[in-house]
C-alpha positions as CSV (number, residue, x, y, z in Angstrom):
1,X,-15.2,172.3,286.6
2,X,-18.4,170.3,286.2
3,X,-20.2,170.5,282.8
4,X,-23.9,169.9,282.1
5,X,-24.9,170.1,278.4
6,X,-28.5,170.8,277.4
7,X,-29.1,169.8,273.8
8,X,-32.5,169.6,272.0
9,X,-34.2,167.6,269.3
10,X,-35.2,170.7,267.4
11,X,-35.6,174.4,267.7
12,X,-38.4,175.5,270.1
13,X,-38.4,172.5,272.4
14,X,-37.2,174.7,275.4
15,X,-33.5,174.2,275.8
16,X,-33.1,177.6,277.3
17,X,-36.0,177.0,279.7
18,X,-34.5,173.7,280.9
19,X,-31.0,175.2,281.1
20,X,-32.4,178.1,283.2
21,X,-34.2,175.7,285.5
22,X,-31.0,173.8,286.1
23,X,-29.1,177.0,286.9
24,X,-31.8,178.2,289.2
25,X,-31.9,174.9,291.0
26,X,-28.2,174.2,291.3
27,X,-27.3,177.8,292.2
28,X,-29.6,177.6,295.2
29,X,-32.6,179.7,293.9
30,X,-35.1,176.9,294.4
31,X,-35.9,174.6,297.2
32,X,-34.5,171.1,296.7
33,X,-34.3,167.9,298.7
34,X,-30.8,166.8,299.5
35,X,-30.4,163.1,299.8
36,X,-26.9,163.5,301.3
37,X,-28.3,165.5,304.3
38,X,-31.7,163.9,304.3
39,X,-33.5,167.2,304.6
40,X,-35.0,170.0,302.5
41,X,-32.4,172.7,302.2
42,X,-31.8,176.0,300.4
43,X,-28.4,176.7,299.1
44,X,-27.1,180.1,300.1
45,X,-28.5,182.7,302.5
46,X,-32.1,183.8,303.2
47,X,-32.3,187.5,303.7
48,X,-35.0,189.2,305.7
49,X,-36.0,192.8,304.9
50,X,-38.9,195.2,305.2
51,X,-40.4,194.1,301.9
52,X,-40.3,190.4,302.8
53,X,-37.8,187.6,302.2
54,X,-35.2,187.4,299.4
55,X,-32.5,184.9,298.5
56,X,-28.8,185.4,298.0
57,X,-26.8,182.9,296.0
58,X,-23.8,181.3,297.8
59,X,-20.2,182.5,297.3
60,X,-17.7,180.0,296.0
61,X,-15.7,177.8,298.3
62,X,-13.4,175.0,297.3
63,X,-15.1,172.8,299.9
64,X,-18.5,173.1,298.4
65,X,-20.1,170.1,296.5
66,X,-20.5,170.6,292.7
67,X,-24.2,171.5,293.1
68,X,-23.3,174.2,295.7
69,X,-20.5,175.9,293.8
70,X,-20.6,178.7,291.3
71,X,-22.6,177.9,288.2
72,X,-22.1,179.8,284.9
73,X,-23.6,179.4,281.5
74,X,-22.3,179.0,277.9
75,X,-24.8,179.5,275.0
76,X,-23.6,178.1,271.7
77,X,-25.2,179.2,268.4
78,X,-24.0,177.6,265.2
79,X,-24.3,179.9,262.1
80,X,-25.0,177.6,259.2
81,X,-25.3,180.5,256.8
82,X,-21.6,181.5,257.2
83,X,-20.4,185.0,256.3
84,X,-23.0,185.6,253.6
85,X,-26.7,184.4,254.3
86,X,-27.6,185.3,250.7
87,X,-24.6,183.8,249.0
88,X,-24.4,186.5,246.4
89,X,-21.8,189.0,245.3
90,X,-23.7,192.1,246.6
91,X,-20.8,193.3,248.8
92,X,-23.2,193.9,251.7
93,X,-21.6,191.5,254.2
94,X,-19.1,192.6,256.9
95,X,-15.6,192.5,255.5
96,X,-14.3,191.9,259.0
97,X,-16.4,188.7,259.5
98,X,-14.9,186.2,261.8
99,X,-15.7,182.4,261.6
100,X,-16.4,182.4,265.4
101,X,-17.1,185.1,267.9
102,X,-17.0,184.8,271.7
103,X,-19.3,187.4,273.3
104,X,-18.8,188.5,276.9
105,X,-20.2,192.0,276.7
106,X,-23.0,192.4,279.2
107,X,-24.7,195.1,277.0
108,X,-25.3,192.3,274.4
109,X,-25.8,189.4,276.7
110,X,-28.3,191.2,279.0
111,X,-30.5,192.5,276.2
112,X,-34.1,191.9,277.1
113,X,-35.6,188.9,275.4
114,X,-32.3,187.2,274.7
115,X,-31.6,183.6,275.8
116,X,-28.4,184.8,277.5
117,X,-30.4,187.3,279.6
118,X,-32.7,184.5,280.7
119,X,-29.7,182.3,281.7
120,X,-28.2,185.2,283.7
121,X,-31.5,185.9,285.5
122,X,-31.7,182.2,286.4
123,X,-28.6,182.4,288.5
124,X,-25.6,182.1,286.2
125,X,-22.6,183.9,287.8
126,X,-21.2,184.5,284.3
127,X,-22.6,184.1,280.9
128,X,-20.7,183.7,277.6
129,X,-22.2,183.4,274.1
130,X,-20.4,181.6,271.3
131,X,-21.4,182.3,267.7
132,X,-19.6,179.9,265.4
133,X,-19.5,178.5,261.9
134,X,-19.7,174.7,261.8
135,X,-16.2,174.4,260.4
136,X,-14.5,176.0,263.4
137,X,-16.9,175.0,266.2
138,X,-14.1,173.1,268.1
139,X,-11.8,176.1,268.1
140,X,-14.7,178.3,269.1
141,X,-15.8,176.1,272.0
142,X,-12.2,175.9,273.3
143,X,-11.9,179.7,273.2
144,X,-15.3,180.1,275.0
145,X,-14.3,177.7,277.7
146,X,-11.1,179.7,278.3
147,X,-13.4,182.5,279.5
148,X,-14.3,180.6,282.6
149,X,-12.3,179.8,285.7
150,X,-11.7,176.3,286.9
151,X,-13.9,177.0,290.0
152,X,-16.9,177.6,287.8
153,X,-19.3,174.8,286.9
154,X,-21.1,175.2,283.6
155,X,-24.5,174.7,282.1
156,X,-23.9,174.6,278.3
157,X,-26.8,175.1,275.9
158,X,-26.3,173.7,272.4
159,X,-26.0,170.5,270.5
160,X,-22.6,171.2,269.1
161,X,-20.6,170.9,272.3
162,X,-20.9,167.1,272.5
163,X,-19.5,166.7,269.1
164,X,-16.1,167.9,270.2
165,X,-16.1,167.7,274.0
166,X,-17.3,165.5,276.8
167,X,-19.6,166.5,279.7
168,X,-20.4,165.2,283.1
169,X,-24.1,165.2,282.3
170,X,-25.6,165.3,278.8
171,X,-29.4,166.1,278.6
172,X,-31.6,166.0,275.5
173,X,-34.7,168.2,275.7
174,X,-37.8,167.1,273.7
175,X,-41.3,168.4,273.4
176,X,-44.4,166.1,273.7
177,X,-45.6,167.7,270.4
178,X,-42.3,166.8,268.7
179,X,-42.8,165.9,265.0
180,X,-39.2,165.7,263.9
181,X,-35.7,165.4,265.3
182,X,-32.8,167.3,263.6
183,X,-29.7,165.7,262.4
184,X,-27.5,167.2,265.0
185,X,-29.6,165.6,267.7
186,X,-29.5,162.2,266.0
187,X,-25.7,162.3,266.0
188,X,-25.8,162.5,269.8
189,X,-27.5,159.1,270.1
190,X,-24.7,157.5,272.2
191,X,-23.7,160.6,274.2
192,X,-27.0,161.4,276.0
193,X,-27.5,160.5,279.6
194,X,-31.1,161.7,280.2
195,X,-34.0,162.8,278.1
196,X,-36.1,165.7,279.5
197,X,-39.7,165.9,278.3
198,X,-40.4,169.7,278.6
199,X,-43.9,170.4,279.7
200,X,-44.1,173.9,278.4
201,X,-47.8,173.5,277.8
202,X,-50.7,171.5,279.2
203,X,-49.7,168.2,277.6
204,X,-51.7,165.1,278.2
205,X,-50.4,161.8,279.5
206,X,-51.1,160.3,276.1
207,X,-48.9,162.9,274.4
208,X,-46.1,162.3,276.9
209,X,-46.2,158.5,276.4
210,X,-46.3,159.0,272.6
211,X,-43.2,161.2,272.9
212,X,-41.3,158.5,274.9
213,X,-42.2,155.9,272.4
214,X,-41.0,158.0,269.5
215,X,-37.6,158.7,271.2
216,X,-37.2,155.0,271.9
217,X,-37.9,154.3,268.2
218,X,-35.1,156.8,267.3
219,X,-32.8,154.6,269.4
220,X,-32.5,156.6,272.7
221,X,-32.3,154.0,275.4
222,X,-31.8,156.3,278.5
223,X,-33.9,157.4,281.5
224,X,-36.8,159.9,280.8
225,X,-37.7,162.8,283.1
226,X,-40.9,164.8,282.7
227,X,-40.0,168.4,283.8
228,X,-42.0,171.6,284.0
229,X,-39.3,174.4,284.2
230,X,-41.9,176.9,285.5
231,X,-42.9,174.9,288.5
232,X,-39.8,174.6,290.8
233,X,-41.7,172.8,293.6
234,X,-43.0,170.1,291.2
235,X,-42.1,166.6,292.6
236,X,-41.0,165.3,289.2
237,X,-38.7,168.3,288.9
238,X,-37.1,167.7,292.2
239,X,-36.5,164.0,291.4
240,X,-34.7,165.1,288.2
241,X,-32.5,167.6,290.1
242,X,-31.7,165.0,292.8
243,X,-30.5,162.6,290.0
244,X,-28.3,165.3,288.5
245,X,-26.8,166.1,291.9
246,X,-26.1,162.4,292.5
247,X,-24.3,162.1,289.2
248,X,-22.2,165.2,290.0
249,X,-21.3,164.0,293.4
250,X,-20.0,160.7,292.0
251,X,-17.8,162.3,289.3
């Protein structure tokens, strides 16, 4: 099992968009350049039908490279409010509250507008959502990982994973209009392999460069990649995915 973690400097920087872009690319739903084969390829099968051309994701084979195998997704949400967001004695909270919950029910995960639904539509063969209090995040993450088979590679969205587990690739997503960095991201300083500057709007070169300088000031001395998750054919996007593939092939 290969694991890619997508963390973020703060809420709203686009972790889900970048995680979905990774799933879409690695599961074969976008066109990528393969250095190993020296040609542009599409993973999986192209299907011709009366309405045009569609794409079918590949089935798992133990002989496939990491970027050609099954890719699944784990979404981690840390509940800092605990069992009682109001912290009063109003008796309105659920008496059966659990410190962590692993959600695998498709009726919840595929609800329109949820991040988990977006991850599924991006190509994840399986999606699991972990809701956890900070005090039990290690136990919750272990339980969530047990939901996946060894043949499934994972894109994991959430800062907390790297506090208790290691990953093959650790990515920190940042926005060019970032004004702050939350504490959970600062704690990952020595665990991040790449920083992705998410171009979710029409950002200027000046804004991008200012973002890089700010992250360097925070102490992040790792490669930067400028990515637009909504433009799969973008050259910068493909360079980033090639780098991810190279790392996965080596590990």
